[in-house]
Every structure is written in C-alpha cells, then in structure tokens.
C-alpha positions in Angstrom: -39.7 157.9 -53.4 -40.7 159.4 -50.1 -44.5 159.8 -49.9 -45.8 160.5 -46.5 -49.0 161.4 -44.6 -49.8 162.7 -41.2 -52.7 161.2 -39.2 -54.1 162.7 -36.1 -54.7 160.3 -33.2 -56.4 160.9 -30.0 -55.6 158.2 -27.5 -58.7 156.3 -26.3 -59.3 155.0 -22.9 -59.6 151.4 -24.2 -55.9 151.7 -25.7 -54.5 152.2 -22.2 -53.4 149.9 -19.4 -54.7 150.6 -15.8 -51.9 153.3 -15.4 -53.3 155.3 -18.3 -50.4 154.4 -20.6 -50.8 153.3 -24.1 -50.4 149.5 -24.3 -47.5 148.4 -26.6 -49.8 146.4 -28.9 -51.8 149.6 -29.9 -48.8 151.0 -32.0 -48.9 148.5 -34.8 -52.7 149.3 -35.1 -51.9 153.0 -35.5 -49.2 152.1 -38.0 -51.9 150.2 -40.0 -54.1 153.3 -39.9 -51.2 155.5 -41.3 -50.5 152.9 -44.1 -54.2 152.7 -45.1 -54.6 156.5 -45.2 -51.4 156.8 -47.3 -52.7 154.2 -49.8 -56.1 155.9 -50.0 -54.5 159.4 -50.6 -52.7 157.8 -53.7 -56.1 156.5 -55.2 -55.4 152.9 -53.8 -57.7 150.7 -51.7 -56.9 147.7 -49.6 -60.6 146.7 -50.2 -60.1 146.7 -54.1 -56.8 144.8 -53.6 -58.4 142.1 -51.5 -61.2 141.8 -54.1 -58.4 141.0 -56.6 -56.9 138.5 -54.1 -53.9 140.7 -53.3 -52.9 141.0 -49.7 -50.2 143.0 -47.9 -48.9 140.7 -45.2 -46.7 142.2 -42.4 -43.3 140.4 -42.9 -41.4 142.6 -40.5 -42.4 145.1 -37.8 -39.9 147.1 -35.7 -40.9 149.6 -33.0 -38.7 151.7 -30.8 -40.6 153.2 -27.7 -39.1 156.4 -26.5 -41.7 157.9 -24.2 -45.0 156.8 -23.0 -48.2 157.9 -24.7 -51.1 158.5 -22.4 -54.8 158.6 -22.2 -56.2 161.5 -24.2 -53.0 162.6 -25.6 -53.3 164.2 -29.0 -50.7 162.5 -31.3 -49.6 162.9 -34.9 -48.5 159.8 -36.8 -46.2 160.5 -39.8 -46.2 157.6 -42.1 -43.8 157.5 -45.1 -43.4 154.9 -47.9 -39.7 154.4 -48.1 -39.2 151.6 -50.5 -41.2 149.7 -53.0 -40.1 146.6 -54.9 -41.9 144.1 -57.1 -43.1 142.1 -54.0 -42.7 144.3 -51.0 -43.3 147.8 -49.5 -41.4 149.4 -46.7 -42.9 152.1 -44.5 -41.5 154.2 -41.6 -43.4 155.7 -38.8 -42.8 158.6 -36.4 -45.3 159.1 -33.6 -45.2 162.7 -32.2 -46.8 164.5 -29.3 -46.2 168.0 -30.2 -42.4 168.1 -31.0 -41.6 165.2 -28.9 -41.1 161.7 -30.5 -43.1 159.1 -28.8 -42.0 156.1 -30.9 -40.5 155.2 -34.3 -41.0 152.2 -36.3 -40.8 150.5 -39.7 -42.8 147.6 -41.4 -42.1 145.5 -44.4 -45.2 144.2 -46.2 -45.1 141.4 -48.7 -47.7 141.0 -51.4 -49.3 137.6 -51.2 -52.3 135.8 -52.7 -55.3 134.5 -50.7 -53.2 131.4 -49.6 -50.1 133.3 -48.6 -48.0 132.8 -51.7 -45.8 135.7 -52.6 -46.9 137.5 -55.8 -45.8 140.6 -57.6 -47.5 143.9 -56.9 -49.4 144.7 -60.1 -48.1 147.8 -62.0 -51.4 149.6 -61.6 -51.0 149.5 -57.8 -47.2 150.3 -58.0 -48.2 153.4 -60.1 -50.4 154.6 -57.2 -47.5 154.6 -54.9 
C-alpha cells in the first residue's frame, strides 16, 4: 500500500527564527500539507470528512531533523501512506533539498468523532486510500 505524493515548498520568512533557520514547529505543518494533498489526489477531502463528523487526530508524531532548512530554500516533501487499518493511518515523510535529506518523520492518525471517541474509518474513505 505505498501511495505517495511530492509537495513543493518554498521556505517563507515567517517560518524562520532570527538566524534564518526554519523553526522546528513548522515541520508538522508541512507534514499536514503533504497528507492533505495525498488525500485530495485520491478523491478524498478532509472538509467532507469533517462534515460527516469524522476527524483524523494526530496520535503520534516523530521527526528526525538532519540538516537545517533555511529561508528561501526550495524543498520537496515526499509524503507516503504506509499503513491503513480500520481506525488509523500511518504516513511517512522525507523532506529534501535537492538530493539532500533535511528531515524524516512519521505520523499516526486516529479516526475520531466530534467528541474525540475512536471510530472506524468508513469503507468509502478507505477505498480512496
């Protein structure tokens, strides 16, 4: 089940600290961008899921920072869906500057309802992924 997508990112000034280095809290935002685009390419939509009271909550987040990304860098985020069960999705991420790996990471998302109770991912959504 290895679906993946590449997302181009240009580091913006507001994503950097005073030394021009990307702040560590920005990487999860970029990971979310990758997940959203991956779902969209498969015909899914977070907006539609939320209208159906389905939410994907981040249950785990792991990041390994290898090299600093800096202001105005052109990066490529490779996002892959590596596992899907009835209640969770696992993604992996590789952030590249050219051929150089900047960071790697994984997330596990749990499917929950509007009050945070775990629920199964509907078959219609699983079929998109």
